[in-house]
N, C-alpha and C positions, 0 to 999 in steps of 0.2 A: 576429844580423840585419846581415848586409853592407851594406845600405844605410845603417846608423847608423855604419859605420867608412869611408865616403868611399869604399868598394872599387869601386864601378861606375865604368867608363870613360867618364864624361861627357866632353864637350867641355874643360871646365875641368881637369879631372882629367889627363885626356891632355897637356895643356900643360905641366901643372905637373910631370910625370913626363919631359917632355923630347920628348914625340911629338909633333912641330908639326902642327896640323890647324886648319881654321876653327874658331873658338870659338863662332858664333852657334847657338841652339836648332836642333835638327836639325827639330823639329815645327813652329814658327813662324817660325824664321830671323831672330829679331828681336833677342834679347839673349843675351849668354853663357851657355852652358848649365853651370850648376852643378846641384849635386842640388836647392837651393832652388827654383832658377827652374823647371828641368823638373818637377818633381813637385807645386809648390804655386803658382807664381806665372804659369807660361806661361798664356795664355787658353786653350789647348786643355785644359789640367789643370785649370784653374778651372771651365770648362763641365762638367767629368766631377763635379767636388767638388760642384758646384750643383746638378747634376742628382740625386745620391743624398741631398741635403740635408745635407753635411757643410760646406758653404763660410762657414755663419756662424761657427762655432767656429774655423775656419782663418784667416778675417778678422780675427778677435780677436786671434790669437797671431802673425799675422805681422808686425805693426808692432814687436813687443816681442822679436822672435827676434835672439839672437846670432848664433847659427850652427844649422846644417841639424839636427845631433843634438839640439839642446835643442829646437828647434823640433818637430820628429818626436816625440820622448818626451812633450813637452807637449801635442801634439796627441792621441795616443794615449791619454794619462791622463785625458783628457776626454769620451772615449767609451765608452759601455757596451760590453760584450762582444760584441754582435753587430754594432756599428759599427764597432768594433776589426778584425774578421774581414772586413767590406766594404772599410775602406780598406787592409789589408793586400793584398787582393786587386787593388783598384782601382792601388794602387802599381805592383804587377807589371804590369799590364794596360797603364798608362801606358810602364812601361820597354818592353815587348813593341811596342806602337805605335809607338814612338820608332824601335825596331829595324826594325820594318817599312818604316817611312819611308827609313831610313838605307841599308839593303840590297836593298828592294826597290823603291824611289821610288814607294812606294802610299800615300797618305793614307788614315787610318782615321777614320772618324766617330767622334763622341763616343757615340752608340748603340752601336756595337759594341766601341768600349772598354768600355765600362759593361757590354754584356752578355755580353761574353767574362770581365769578372770575377765577374759572378754566375753565370752557368754553370760556371766552373772552382771555384766556392766551392761549389756544390751537389752539384758531382760527388765 
């Protein structure tokens, strides 16, 4: 899982690799775009987790998390098999939503982000 190895070019990662760019989250433009922030803390991400009913598990883990990888694996281990699949697709869809905003300057609603994840999972 590329995500657990911090391979994605979030803005924090790009800056850490010597590629200077704005650090604020592409989706909300508020806080630095780290893996944890983008996928779990950003208001747009949290809205998605709430809408699929997984925000309670996530909210319990966030205050305890030392790093993104631990948070991700602790989160996944608390989910049923079906929830794990939904969470995996939502993570992918959140990244796609972020990239659509970055490259096309188009905001994607929570409903579209979730629908894309569900549709792709069912395919």
